[in-house]
Backbone of each chain as ProteinMPNN parsed JSONL, in Angstrom:
{"seq_chain_A": "MSIASEHSLCPRYHRAVELVGKRWTGAVVRTLMGGPRRFNELLTSIPGISDRLLTERLRELETEKVVRREVKPEAPVRVVYELTDRGRDLGPALDEIARWAERWIDAPPAH", "coords_chain_A": {"N_chain_A": [[51.754, -21.94, 16.949], [49.464, -20.528, 14.693], [49.761, -19.856, 11.311], [48.22, -17.559, 10.638], [48.063, -15.828, 12.761], [50.702, -15.603, 13.291], [51.688, -14.101, 10.993], [49.927, -11.944, 11.387], [51.18, -10.878, 13.552], [53.709, -10.091, 13.02], [53.995, -7.392, 12.084], [54.038, -5.987, 14.418], [56.065, -7.841, 16.027], [58.213, -6.467, 14.635], [58.694, -3.989, 15.285], [58.863, -4.206, 17.951], [61.137, -5.892, 17.968], [63.175, -3.922, 16.74], [63.36, -1.942, 18.387], [64.336, -2.879, 20.876], [66.539, -4.132, 19.747], [68.529, -1.722, 19.562], [71.208, -0.428, 20.021], [72.473, -0.077, 23.122], [69.889, 0.408, 24.525], [69.185, -2.02, 25.787], [71.279, -2.416, 27.504], [70.504, 0.289, 28.81], [67.659, -0.523, 29.891], [68.204, -3.036, 31.451], [69.717, -1.739, 33.508], [67.903, 0.068, 34.531], [66.405, -1.981, 35.585], [66.91, -2.454, 38.245], [66.087, -0.283, 39.778], [64.79, 3.142, 40.199], [66.507, 5.779, 38.392], [68.987, 8.17, 38.546], [69.863, 11.032, 35.762], [72.989, 10.758, 35.636], [73.457, 8.784, 37.308], [72.597, 6.772, 35.376], [74.688, 7.17, 33.256], [77.369, 6.891, 34.494], [76.919, 4.321, 35.094], [76.582, 2.614, 32.905], [79.179, 1.466, 30.942], [81.049, 3.393, 28.551], [78.656, 4.563, 27.337], [77.582, 7.515, 25.676], [76.732, 11.079, 26.81], [75.194, 12.243, 24.841], [74.282, 10.133, 23.49], [73.119, 8.829, 25.645], [71.005, 10.384, 26.326], [69.692, 10.373, 24.137], [68.333, 7.62, 23.714], [66.98, 7.703, 26.011], [64.763, 9.695, 25.364], [63.795, 8.351, 23.315], [62.862, 5.816, 24.546], [61.215, 6.8, 26.291], [59.472, 7.882, 24.683], [58.243, 5.449, 23.613], [57.115, 4.262, 25.489], [58.27, 2.892, 27.695], [60.031, 3.823, 29.445], [59.573, 5.858, 32.128], [60.108, 9.523, 32.655], [60.381, 11.139, 35.891], [59.694, 13.628, 37.962], [60.613, 14.703, 40.904], [59.241, 16.044, 43.447], [61.167, 17.809, 45.4], [63.543, 19.511, 47.619], [66.552, 20.652, 46.449], [64.927, 20.179, 43.514], [64.525, 16.731, 41.99], [65.122, 14.87, 39.35], [64.286, 11.366, 37.952], [64.749, 8.705, 36.289], [62.582, 5.9, 35.463], [61.271, 2.349, 34.949], [58.415, 1.629, 33.007], [55.278, -0.246, 33.188], [55.594, -1.978, 31.258], [58.144, -1.328, 30.181], [59.388, -2.803, 32.789], [58.421, -5.68, 31.833], [59.655, -6.333, 29.693], [62.277, -7.556, 30.665], [62.252, -10.6, 30.81], [63.198, -11.174, 27.951], [65.356, -9.626, 27.521], [67.197, -10.901, 28.954], [67.452, -13.556, 28.258], [68.4, -12.669, 25.58], [70.962, -12.002, 26.857], [71.569, -14.455, 27.993], [72.03, -16.095, 25.886], [74.298, -14.535, 24.696], [76.413, -15.051, 26.724], [76.601, -17.624, 26.221], [77.305, -18.18, 23.853], [78.819, -16.409, 22.542], [82.022, -15.155, 21.687], [84.307, -14.709, 24.754], [85.779, -11.065, 25.047], [89.204, -9.912, 24.626], [90.664, -10.349, 27.512], [92.289, -7.193, 29.151]], "CA_chain_A": [[51.061, -20.536, 16.675], [48.973, -20.874, 13.532], [50.469, -18.821, 10.194], [47.599, -16.447, 10.556], [48.65, -15.055, 14.123], [52.17, -15.129, 13.104], [51.688, -13.228, 10.455], [49.585, -10.57, 11.903], [52.278, -10.67, 14.957], [54.755, -9.572, 12.319], [55.049, -5.813, 12.109], [54.799, -5.663, 16.011], [57.382, -8.299, 16.199], [59.245, -5.915, 13.887], [58.642, -2.769, 16.04], [59.613, -4.723, 19.154], [63.013, -6.201, 17.787], [63.9, -2.781, 16.558], [62.988, -1.328, 20.27], [64.88, -4.091, 21.881], [68.001, -4.266, 19.308], [69.199, -0.773, 19.406], [72.523, -0.43, 20.647], [72.459, 0.903, 24.694], [68.527, 0.429, 24.659], [69.091, -3.134, 26.493], [71.713, -2.037, 28.827], [69.828, 1.481, 29.976], [66.725, -0.809, 30.339], [68.692, -3.554, 32.768], [70.366, -0.918, 34.673], [66.76, 0.488, 35.258], [65.692, -2.927, 36.459], [67.266, -2.289, 39.749], [65.124, 0.819, 40.237], [64.832, 4.481, 38.797], [68.205, 6.229, 38.461], [68.921, 9.795, 38.039], [70.436, 10.476, 34.64], [74.234, 11.038, 36.057], [73.936, 7.207, 37.434], [72.909, 5.942, 34.463], [75.668, 7.864, 32.425], [78.284, 6.016, 34.852], [76.962, 2.637, 35.132], [76.759, 1.984, 31.684], [80.513, 1.962, 30.729], [81.029, 3.843, 27.289], [77.685, 5.44, 26.745], [77.931, 9.316, 25.736], [75.969, 12.04, 26.991], [74.454, 12.564, 23.77], [73.242, 8.664, 22.969], [72.092, 8.567, 26.649], [69.476, 11.658, 25.878], [68.877, 10.251, 22.927], [68.088, 6.31, 24.241], [65.955, 7.694, 26.837], [63.56, 9.887, 24.701], [62.72, 6.932, 22.08], [62.164, 4.712, 25.426], [59.882, 7.338, 26.539], [58.185, 8.092, 23.662], [57.568, 4.025, 22.927], [56.546, 4.268, 27.006], [59.105, 1.679, 28.396], [60.528, 4.668, 30.39], [59.1, 7.374, 32.408], [60.788, 10.334, 33.749], [59.459, 11.845, 37.031], [60.49, 14.875, 38.51], [60.765, 14.273, 42.607], [59.033, 17.781, 44.22], [62.016, 17.965, 46.761], [64.365, 20.78, 47.305], [66.454, 20.569, 44.816], [64.133, 19.187, 42.832], [65.55, 15.644, 41.57], [64.682, 14.025, 38.284], [64.437, 10.266, 38.074], [64.097, 7.599, 35.259], [61.968, 4.487, 36.148], [60.442, 1.7, 33.799], [57.077, 1.604, 33.228], [55.187, -1.984, 33.433], [55.724, -2.301, 29.887], [59.162, -1.305, 30.459], [59.563, -4.225, 33.416], [58.0, -6.622, 31.111], [60.999, -6.493, 28.64], [63.031, -8.285, 31.365], [62.835, -11.89, 30.18], [63.706, -11.06, 26.489], [66.704, -9.221, 27.754], [67.627, -12.093, 30.093], [67.354, -14.598, 26.945], [69.553, -12.379, 24.897], [72.227, -11.954, 27.462], [72.08, -15.705, 28.167], [72.687, -16.476, 24.287], [75.407, -14.04, 24.206], [77.194, -15.664, 27.261], [77.095, -19.269, 25.789], [77.9, -18.626, 22.306], [79.494, -15.161, 21.983], [83.172, -15.576, 22.804], [84.637, -12.988, 25.389], [86.492, -9.905, 24.409], [90.246, -10.087, 25.259], [91.333, -9.407, 28.913], [93.174, -6.159, 28.9]], "C_chain_A": [[50.7, -20.858, 15.231], [50.006, -19.703, 12.595], [49.603, -17.791, 10.176], [48.302, -15.683, 11.451], [50.218, -14.952, 13.797], [52.332, -14.031, 12.4], [50.945, -11.396, 11.024], [50.537, -9.978, 13.159], [53.48, -9.786, 13.904], [55.499, -7.81, 12.385], [55.0, -5.353, 13.851], [55.864, -6.261, 16.096], [58.693, -7.301, 15.543], [59.661, -4.986, 14.58], [59.238, -3.416, 17.295], [61.186, -5.006, 19.038], [63.56, -4.936, 17.286], [64.354, -1.603, 17.878], [64.359, -2.23, 20.738], [66.628, -4.079, 21.329], [68.939, -3.258, 19.083], [70.085, -0.594, 20.121], [72.032, 0.705, 21.997], [70.916, 0.52, 25.052], [68.582, -1.063, 25.963], [70.158, -2.799, 27.653], [71.07, -0.82, 29.637], [68.839, 0.811, 30.574], [66.987, -1.986, 31.511], [68.97, -2.754, 33.72], [69.01, -0.77, 35.481], [66.049, -0.313, 35.813], [66.16, -2.693, 38.041], [66.642, -1.057, 40.53], [65.583, 1.955, 39.641], [66.437, 5.271, 39.58], [68.304, 7.44, 37.941], [69.972, 9.473, 36.657], [72.212, 10.499, 34.886], [74.48, 9.567, 36.514], [73.878, 6.684, 36.594], [74.162, 6.129, 33.737], [77.082, 6.832, 33.237], [77.936, 4.509, 35.231], [76.585, 1.85, 33.816], [78.11, 2.276, 31.397], [80.443, 2.243, 29.046], [79.916, 4.529, 26.421], [77.917, 6.699, 26.966], [77.013, 9.563, 26.265], [74.753, 12.114, 26.312], [73.603, 11.241, 23.389], [72.475, 8.571, 24.517], [70.529, 9.448, 26.779], [68.954, 10.814, 24.972], [67.953, 8.715, 23.242], [66.669, 6.802, 24.803], [64.619, 8.571, 26.282], [62.721, 9.249, 24.189], [62.347, 6.202, 23.318], [60.864, 5.49, 26.092], [58.845, 7.499, 25.511], [57.449, 6.254, 23.213], [57.333, 3.648, 24.799], [56.978, 3.121, 27.735], [59.575, 2.688, 29.672], [59.644, 5.783, 30.843], [60.258, 8.338, 33.361], [59.941, 11.203, 34.667], [60.278, 12.448, 37.754], [59.957, 14.791, 39.924], [60.207, 15.62, 42.863], [59.676, 17.993, 45.482], [62.756, 19.243, 46.456], [65.746, 20.21, 47.526], [65.862, 19.773, 44.282], [65.049, 17.883, 42.21], [64.721, 14.695, 40.558], [65.188, 12.397, 38.202], [63.91, 9.538, 36.956], [63.493, 6.244, 35.576], [60.931, 3.749, 34.809], [59.19, 1.836, 34.296], [56.604, -0.368, 33.467], [55.622, -2.564, 32.093], [57.055, -2.273, 29.77], [59.743, -2.682, 31.238], [59.502, -5.616, 32.531], [58.788, -7.261, 30.093], [62.223, -7.865, 29.251], [63.459, -9.998, 30.87], [63.327, -11.759, 28.946], [65.114, -10.358, 26.661], [67.309, -10.071, 28.658], [68.11, -13.011, 29.093], [68.447, -14.221, 26.44], [70.832, -12.491, 25.693], [72.684, -13.501, 27.748], [72.766, -16.648, 26.993], [73.716, -15.832, 24.485], [76.817, -14.356, 24.984], [77.584, -16.982, 26.875], [77.577, -18.974, 24.632], [78.614, -17.2, 21.806], [81.258, -15.196, 22.533], [83.592, -13.834, 23.121], [85.214, -12.198, 24.568], [87.814, -10.424, 25.155], [90.528, -9.572, 26.334], [92.315, -8.261, 28.538], [93.737, -5.478, 30.38]], "O_chain_A": [[51.547, -21.426, 14.541], [50.796, -18.907, 13.103], [50.116, -16.813, 9.633], [49.137, -14.881, 11.031], [50.809, -13.966, 14.237], [52.94, -13.054, 12.838], [51.371, -10.242, 10.997], [50.542, -8.818, 13.57], [54.002, -8.769, 14.363], [56.597, -7.284, 12.571], [55.774, -4.559, 14.387], [56.858, -5.551, 16.248], [59.869, -7.39, 15.895], [60.88, -4.864, 14.702], [60.334, -2.943, 17.596], [62.125, -4.565, 19.7], [64.773, -4.924, 17.495], [65.28, -0.824, 18.105], [65.428, -1.625, 20.816], [67.63, -4.038, 22.044], [70.017, -3.523, 18.551], [69.689, -0.584, 21.287], [71.488, 1.807, 21.937], [70.849, 0.281, 26.257], [67.931, -0.93, 26.999], [69.749, -2.961, 28.803], [71.054, -0.819, 30.868], [68.685, 1.124, 31.755], [66.193, -2.026, 32.451], [68.506, -2.981, 34.838], [68.822, -1.205, 36.617], [65.112, 0.073, 36.511], [65.318, -2.896, 38.917], [66.725, -0.924, 41.751], [66.482, 1.997, 38.802], [67.048, 5.272, 40.649], [67.717, 7.749, 36.904], [70.601, 8.448, 36.396], [72.722, 10.078, 33.848], [75.552, 9.047, 36.205], [74.806, 5.898, 36.403], [74.79, 5.082, 33.582], [77.728, 6.089, 32.498], [78.771, 3.696, 35.629], [76.338, 0.645, 33.766], [78.383, 3.462, 31.585], [79.868, 1.437, 28.315], [80.037, 4.944, 25.268], [78.336, 7.153, 28.031], [76.187, 8.669, 26.443], [73.619, 12.082, 26.791], [72.425, 11.302, 23.038], [71.287, 8.252, 24.544], [69.409, 9.146, 27.192], [67.759, 10.519, 25.021], [66.764, 8.792, 22.931], [65.567, 6.507, 24.343], [63.504, 8.231, 26.678], [61.493, 9.26, 24.285], [61.185, 5.822, 23.18], [59.783, 4.963, 26.354], [57.637, 7.27, 25.575], [56.384, 6.032, 22.637], [57.488, 2.467, 25.111], [56.179, 2.414, 28.348], [59.454, 2.272, 30.825], [59.06, 6.531, 30.059], [60.954, 8.031, 34.329], [58.978, 11.867, 34.283], [61.362, 12.032, 38.165], [58.731, 14.82, 40.036], [60.911, 16.489, 42.35], [59.057, 18.29, 46.503], [62.681, 19.9, 45.417], [66.083, 19.499, 48.473], [66.122, 18.582, 44.447], [66.241, 18.08, 41.974], [63.835, 13.92, 40.919], [66.383, 12.155, 38.371], [62.731, 9.681, 36.632], [64.31, 5.459, 36.058], [60.168, 4.314, 34.025], [58.816, 2.06, 35.447], [57.305, -1.334, 33.766], [56.002, -3.734, 32.044], [57.457, -3.275, 29.18], [60.398, -3.527, 30.627], [60.389, -6.469, 32.552], [58.669, -8.419, 29.694], [62.786, -8.745, 28.6], [64.578, -10.462, 30.652], [64.254, -12.563, 28.857], [65.977, -10.622, 25.823], [68.261, -9.495, 29.184], [69.319, -13.239, 29.124], [69.465, -14.903, 26.549], [71.773, -13.086, 25.168], [73.871, -13.826, 27.754], [73.624, -17.528, 27.065], [74.606, -16.682, 24.507], [77.936, -14.169, 24.508], [78.694, -17.453, 27.125], [78.517, -19.707, 24.326], [78.899, -17.06, 20.616], [81.56, -15.259, 23.725], [83.482, -12.726, 22.594], [85.241, -12.483, 23.371], [87.717, -11.197, 26.107], [90.691, -8.352, 26.365], [93.112, -8.447, 27.619], [94.536, -4.541, 30.364]]}, "seq_chain_B": "MSIASEHSLCPRYHRAVELVGKRWTGAVVRTLMGGPRRFNELLTSIPGISDRLLTERLRELETEKVVRREVKPEAPVRVVYELTDRGRDLGPALDEIARWAERWIDAPPAH", "coords_chain_B": {"N_chain_B": [[73.687, -11.179, 39.071], [76.671, -10.275, 39.354], [78.703, -7.117, 39.304], [80.92, -7.13, 37.935], [80.833, -9.467, 36.651], [78.508, -8.397, 35.071], [79.72, -6.314, 33.437], [81.592, -7.685, 31.84], [80.108, -8.837, 30.5], [79.113, -7.218, 28.802], [80.307, -6.203, 25.97], [79.721, -8.224, 24.623], [77.099, -8.684, 24.747], [76.013, -6.605, 23.344], [76.301, -7.38, 20.955], [75.598, -9.788, 20.496], [73.033, -8.404, 20.851], [72.746, -6.515, 18.664], [72.924, -8.551, 16.484], [70.261, -9.724, 16.939], [68.721, -7.621, 16.784], [68.239, -7.035, 14.423], [66.425, -6.058, 11.611], [64.154, -8.086, 10.185], [65.974, -10.482, 10.718], [65.036, -11.586, 12.923], [62.473, -12.86, 11.592], [63.547, -14.514, 9.979], [65.037, -16.532, 11.066], [62.958, -17.456, 12.572], [61.382, -18.45, 10.965], [63.289, -20.548, 9.706], [63.339, -22.005, 12.121], [61.109, -24.095, 11.945], [62.403, -25.7, 10.255], [64.924, -26.606, 7.879], [65.155, -25.019, 4.813], [64.519, -23.721, 1.469], [66.158, -21.596, -0.397], [63.9, -20.024, -1.921], [61.927, -20.769, -0.655], [61.753, -19.183, 1.95], [61.553, -16.974, 1.265], [58.683, -16.641, 0.02], [57.681, -17.409, 2.673], [58.176, -15.227, 4.023], [56.61, -12.294, 4.313], [56.624, -9.643, 3.02], [59.764, -9.354, 3.117], [62.529, -8.323, 1.002], [64.089, -9.985, -1.894], [66.749, -8.975, -2.473], [67.816, -8.041, 0.288], [66.981, -10.609, 1.604], [68.755, -12.292, 0.909], [71.167, -10.593, 1.794], [70.678, -10.535, 4.71], [70.304, -13.328, 5.105], [73.643, -13.961, 4.36], [74.947, -12.52, 6.532], [74.042, -14.17, 8.6], [75.296, -16.431, 8.267], [77.94, -15.425, 8.097], [77.966, -14.844, 11.221], [77.499, -18.156, 12.078], [74.903, -18.638, 12.893], [73.106, -19.709, 11.042], [73.517, -22.201, 8.621], [74.548, -23.161, 5.264], [73.695, -25.516, 2.806], [74.475, -27.722, 0.582], [72.598, -30.094, -1.116], [73.425, -33.11, -2.65], [72.115, -33.899, -4.876], [69.802, -34.59, -7.641], [68.18, -32.293, -9.806], [70.704, -30.579, -7.995], [70.113, -29.024, -4.698], [69.467, -26.193, -2.731], [69.587, -25.898, 0.606], [68.836, -24.106, 3.648], [69.554, -23.84, 7.063], [69.382, -24.053, 10.566], [72.374, -23.224, 12.563], [73.246, -25.208, 15.636], [73.76, -23.358, 17.76], [71.915, -21.132, 16.436], [69.785, -22.221, 16.665], [69.295, -22.101, 19.468], [68.672, -19.524, 19.813], [66.05, -19.457, 20.136], [64.376, -19.656, 22.414], [65.034, -16.287, 23.021], [63.615, -14.868, 20.789], [61.249, -15.588, 21.001], [60.46, -14.886, 23.685], [60.654, -12.249, 22.481], [58.53, -11.886, 21.021], [56.392, -12.536, 22.519], [56.538, -10.23, 24.375], [55.68, -8.172, 22.335], [53.349, -8.968, 21.629], [51.847, -8.853, 23.568], [52.145, -6.068, 24.177], [52.537, -4.132, 21.929], [50.501, -2.495, 20.002], [47.866, -4.116, 17.846], [48.236, -3.66, 14.381], [46.42, -1.781, 12.216], [43.508, -3.417, 10.686], [43.401, -4.484, 7.129]], "CA_chain_B": [[75.015, -11.128, 38.441], [77.953, -9.134, 39.819], [78.732, -6.014, 38.506], [82.019, -7.401, 37.355], [80.47, -9.967, 35.282], [77.998, -7.779, 34.12], [80.887, -5.251, 32.712], [82.591, -8.227, 31.014], [79.088, -9.441, 29.296], [78.624, -6.093, 27.919], [80.531, -6.2, 24.491], [79.014, -9.709, 23.919], [75.742, -8.559, 25.066], [75.992, -5.795, 22.513], [76.921, -8.065, 19.84], [74.017, -10.444, 20.251], [71.484, -7.808, 20.606], [72.543, -6.228, 17.099], [72.546, -9.609, 15.456], [68.949, -10.275, 16.915], [67.698, -6.532, 16.336], [68.344, -6.291, 12.933], [65.319, -6.055, 10.895], [63.887, -9.46, 9.193], [66.906, -11.371, 10.918], [63.951, -12.668, 13.711], [61.678, -13.58, 10.929], [64.201, -15.69, 9.29], [65.88, -17.345, 12.464], [62.241, -18.271, 13.402], [61.313, -19.35, 9.942], [64.274, -21.828, 9.913], [62.923, -23.187, 13.344], [60.475, -24.911, 11.605], [63.261, -27.045, 9.436], [65.62, -26.164, 6.504], [63.896, -24.282, 3.816], [65.135, -23.163, 0.24], [65.853, -19.328, -0.586], [62.569, -19.367, -2.465], [60.626, -20.806, 0.244], [61.73, -18.638, 2.778], [61.003, -15.349, 0.345], [57.569, -16.799, 0.165], [56.766, -17.51, 3.978], [58.424, -14.06, 5.09], [55.641, -11.397, 3.822], [57.773, -8.079, 2.445], [61.186, -9.034, 2.486], [62.729, -8.865, -0.649], [65.212, -10.907, -2.503], [68.104, -8.487, -2.064], [67.698, -8.318, 1.851], [66.777, -11.902, 2.246], [70.301, -12.501, 0.492], [72.079, -10.223, 2.604], [70.553, -11.507, 5.984], [71.446, -14.87, 5.068], [75.147, -13.693, 4.801], [75.49, -12.127, 7.56], [73.815, -15.153, 9.541], [76.255, -17.68, 7.965], [79.172, -15.571, 9.089], [77.674, -15.426, 12.7], [77.556, -19.186, 12.363], [73.848, -18.736, 12.967], [72.66, -20.273, 9.598], [74.425, -23.012, 7.595], [74.306, -23.441, 3.581], [73.935, -26.501, 2.805], [74.005, -28.094, -0.969], [72.365, -31.339, -1.361], [74.198, -33.595, -3.658], [71.02, -34.639, -5.448], [69.811, -34.518, -9.276], [69.295, -31.489, -9.626], [71.282, -30.151, -6.789], [69.302, -28.614, -3.948], [70.502, -25.743, -1.707], [68.896, -25.463, 1.563], [69.566, -23.21, 4.284], [69.035, -24.476, 8.047], [69.866, -23.387, 11.738], [72.997, -24.25, 13.695], [73.148, -25.231, 16.965], [73.754, -21.906, 18.007], [70.954, -20.365, 15.499], [68.298, -23.206, 17.267], [69.281, -21.819, 20.806], [68.03, -18.188, 19.803], [64.617, -19.588, 20.084], [63.458, -18.152, 23.868], [64.945, -14.908, 23.28], [62.947, -14.28, 19.83], [60.071, -16.09, 21.705], [60.441, -13.655, 24.535], [60.486, -11.025, 22.465], [57.509, -11.643, 20.42], [55.558, -12.793, 23.792], [56.123, -9.112, 24.557], [54.889, -7.638, 21.485], [51.939, -9.671, 21.205], [51.236, -8.286, 24.657], [52.208, -4.419, 24.331], [52.452, -3.299, 21.203], [49.157, -2.436, 19.6], [47.908, -4.536, 16.319], [48.126, -2.946, 13.27], [44.517, -1.733, 11.653], [43.039, -4.662, 9.753], [42.757, -3.919, 6.164]], "C_chain_B": [[75.51, -10.247, 38.855], [78.325, -8.495, 39.099], [80.007, -6.614, 37.688], [81.924, -8.502, 35.918], [79.44, -9.342, 33.885], [78.709, -7.041, 32.921], [81.187, -6.508, 31.54], [81.902, -9.082, 30.264], [78.863, -8.6, 28.182], [79.065, -5.918, 26.498], [79.94, -7.476, 23.897], [77.683, -9.234, 23.859], [75.281, -7.594, 23.879], [75.889, -6.669, 20.974], [75.706, -8.807, 19.386], [72.899, -9.439, 20.125], [71.826, -6.767, 19.06], [72.322, -7.292, 16.241], [70.887, -9.95, 15.73], [67.847, -9.077, 16.558], [67.709, -6.026, 15.312], [67.086, -6.842, 12.338], [65.086, -7.519, 9.648], [64.881, -10.651, 10.003], [65.857, -12.331, 11.989], [62.982, -13.458, 12.724], [62.742, -14.678, 10.237], [64.524, -17.141, 9.986], [64.254, -18.591, 12.54], [61.509, -18.936, 12.413], [61.482, -21.153, 10.033], [63.741, -22.817, 11.115], [62.161, -24.505, 13.03], [61.19, -25.843, 10.404], [64.031, -26.029, 8.314], [64.561, -25.709, 5.618], [65.133, -23.675, 2.758], [64.819, -21.713, 0.189], [64.704, -19.363, -1.021], [61.465, -19.457, -1.436], [60.924, -20.01, 1.484], [61.102, -16.955, 2.255], [59.77, -15.178, 0.543], [56.918, -16.935, 1.421], [57.34, -16.184, 4.966], [57.861, -12.912, 4.251], [56.485, -9.753, 3.84], [58.99, -7.948, 2.666], [61.625, -9.178, 1.05], [64.179, -9.308, -0.712], [66.435, -10.491, -2.086], [68.2, -8.7, -0.662], [67.604, -9.413, 2.552], [68.256, -12.274, 2.083], [71.202, -12.028, 1.704], [71.889, -10.712, 4.231], [71.11, -12.859, 6.185], [73.144, -15.088, 5.08], [75.487, -13.861, 5.813], [75.131, -13.062, 8.776], [74.384, -16.246, 9.299], [77.39, -17.142, 8.726], [79.005, -15.323, 10.89], [77.473, -16.652, 13.098], [76.322, -19.591, 12.696], [72.927, -19.907, 11.945], [73.581, -21.29, 8.783], [73.713, -23.183, 6.069], [74.646, -24.471, 3.005], [73.387, -27.045, 1.252], [73.984, -29.587, -0.796], [72.62, -31.629, -2.415], [73.063, -34.648, -4.403], [70.824, -33.946, -6.833], [68.479, -33.492, -9.349], [69.509, -30.889, -8.181], [70.093, -29.41, -6.164], [69.865, -27.678, -2.767], [69.345, -25.124, -0.81], [69.424, -24.532, 2.957], [68.954, -23.403, 5.916], [69.871, -23.841, 9.652], [70.853, -24.036, 12.327], [72.839, -24.521, 14.84], [72.832, -23.982, 17.925], [72.803, -20.972, 17.736], [69.577, -21.014, 16.216], [68.264, -22.305, 18.728], [68.834, -20.021, 20.676], [66.732, -18.112, 20.081], [63.763, -18.761, 21.525], [63.866, -17.03, 23.887], [63.805, -14.434, 22.095], [61.168, -14.806, 20.538], [59.235, -14.826, 22.999], [59.597, -12.27, 23.966], [58.903, -10.611, 21.545], [56.167, -11.814, 21.512], [54.97, -10.979, 24.09], [55.509, -8.126, 23.467], [53.877, -7.888, 21.563], [51.442, -8.902, 22.615], [51.15, -6.462, 24.958], [52.312, -3.434, 23.17], [50.948, -3.537, 20.569], [48.798, -3.025, 18.299], [47.748, -3.406, 15.312], [46.673, -2.624, 12.808], [44.21, -2.627, 10.522], [42.903, -4.011, 8.351], [42.876, -4.834, 5.041]], "O_chain_B": [[74.885, -9.186, 38.821], [78.448, -8.975, 37.972], [79.866, -6.414, 36.482], [82.479, -8.502, 34.819], [79.421, -9.517, 32.667], [78.382, -7.128, 31.737], [80.988, -6.221, 30.359], [82.424, -9.914, 29.523], [78.551, -8.913, 27.033], [78.205, -5.47, 25.739], [79.744, -7.604, 22.688], [77.099, -9.413, 22.79], [74.151, -7.796, 23.434], [75.244, -6.226, 20.023], [75.014, -8.638, 18.382], [71.945, -9.629, 19.371], [70.82, -6.357, 18.481], [71.593, -7.116, 15.265], [70.247, -10.417, 14.788], [66.675, -9.229, 16.213], [67.347, -4.879, 15.049], [66.739, -8.001, 12.563], [65.71, -7.779, 8.619], [64.478, -11.807, 9.869], [65.847, -13.561, 11.92], [62.697, -14.623, 13.001], [62.306, -15.82, 10.097], [64.355, -18.31, 9.638], [64.234, -19.822, 12.558], [60.941, -19.974, 12.752], [60.812, -22.171, 10.207], [63.722, -24.048, 11.083], [62.357, -25.611, 13.533], [60.517, -26.619, 9.725], [63.677, -24.884, 8.033], [63.36, -25.972, 5.687], [66.264, -23.301, 3.069], [63.879, -20.981, 0.496], [64.073, -18.49, -0.424], [60.495, -18.718, -1.268], [60.046, -20.273, 2.305], [60.412, -16.125, 2.847], [59.332, -14.138, 1.036], [55.72, -16.662, 1.483], [57.121, -16.043, 6.169], [58.647, -12.488, 3.403], [56.759, -9.035, 4.802], [59.554, -6.86, 2.554], [61.193, -9.938, 0.183], [65.116, -9.109, 0.062], [67.207, -11.229, -1.474], [68.782, -9.749, -0.385], [67.936, -9.514, 3.733], [68.925, -12.546, 3.08], [71.827, -12.79, 2.441], [72.823, -11.186, 4.877], [71.926, -13.353, 6.964], [73.77, -16.014, 5.598], [76.113, -14.818, 6.269], [75.718, -12.902, 9.846], [74.101, -17.193, 10.034], [77.911, -17.749, 9.662], [79.903, -15.632, 11.674], [77.242, -16.776, 14.301], [76.218, -20.804, 12.878], [72.198, -20.801, 12.377], [74.559, -20.733, 8.285], [72.505, -23.308, 5.87], [75.807, -24.576, 2.61], [72.25, -26.87, 0.813], [74.952, -30.264, -0.449], [72.319, -30.885, -3.348], [73.154, -35.874, -4.464], [71.477, -32.962, -7.181], [67.52, -34.047, -8.813], [68.6, -30.755, -7.362], [69.128, -29.139, -6.879], [70.605, -28.169, -1.915], [68.5, -24.284, -1.122], [70.643, -24.404, 3.073], [67.771, -23.082, 6.018], [70.93, -23.215, 9.595], [70.675, -25.197, 12.695], [71.933, -23.808, 15.272], [71.846, -23.781, 18.634], [72.656, -20.024, 18.508], [68.512, -20.403, 16.294], [67.176, -21.839, 19.065], [68.733, -19.411, 21.74], [66.164, -17.037, 20.272], [62.982, -17.816, 21.63], [63.286, -16.33, 24.717], [63.036, -13.56, 22.493], [60.134, -14.161, 20.367], [58.146, -14.265, 23.121], [58.666, -11.59, 24.397], [58.349, -9.517, 21.436], [55.088, -11.261, 21.296], [53.832, -10.509, 24.079], [54.783, -7.236, 23.91], [53.132, -6.908, 21.589], [50.389, -8.284, 22.458], [50.383, -5.824, 25.679], [52.213, -2.214, 23.3], [50.35, -4.61, 20.65], [49.419, -2.48, 17.387], [47.144, -2.36, 15.548], [45.79, -3.406, 13.162], [44.757, -2.45, 9.433], [42.277, -2.951, 8.338], [42.353, -4.558, 3.961]]}, "name": "protein", "num_of_chains": 2, "seq": "MSIASEHSLCPRYHRAVELVGKRWTGAVVRTLMGGPRRFNELLTSIPGISDRLLTERLRELETEKVVRREVKPEAPVRVVYELTDRGRDLGPALDEIARWAERWIDAPPAHMSIASEHSLCPRYHRAVELVGKRWTGAVVRTLMGGPRRFNELLTSIPGISDRLLTERLRELETEKVVRREVKPEAPVRVVYELTDRGRDLGPALDEIARWAERWIDAPPAH"}
């Protein structure tokens, strides 16, 4: 990569890093890689996240066009969250971070 | 990946994401991929970072054993920062984030 393109990438890279690097963002996106999920399904499949934090992260991810909120016209109405193309394309980056964590960060003590 | 291993990875993944996702961390590590650098070389090759923030990030990266501070026994003494094996192995993750940013985040307006 040339120095010029590296520098023009800089602000975009910062935005990407701040998006990916936010606590729980990776967990939410990784869970949605498995397909659309309802709010409560996300809440139970991400151990440790709170109702308030999940709401906050989903709103940010919707603003960034990484996640889409879909209202299914059924009775009763069903609301699901799903990844956009932009969101799905985060897969390789999140996988590489997970691979690095698995290799270099010590496992927490068993309990 | 099984659900069990995904959950045991969770705290490690959070630590990795918080490390990688910190503003400027990626820029510092990416610059050091080119080889050892002195403090002032880092400062000039990362546009926008301040003296204070660079010092802070380098200390964090040393604590995380991603960066090593080396004092070269020359006259005058030369201090350089270089990546450890653990740091060098962050390359693929940072490259994937950069690739995503390049593809999905709009370029900032030219100035």
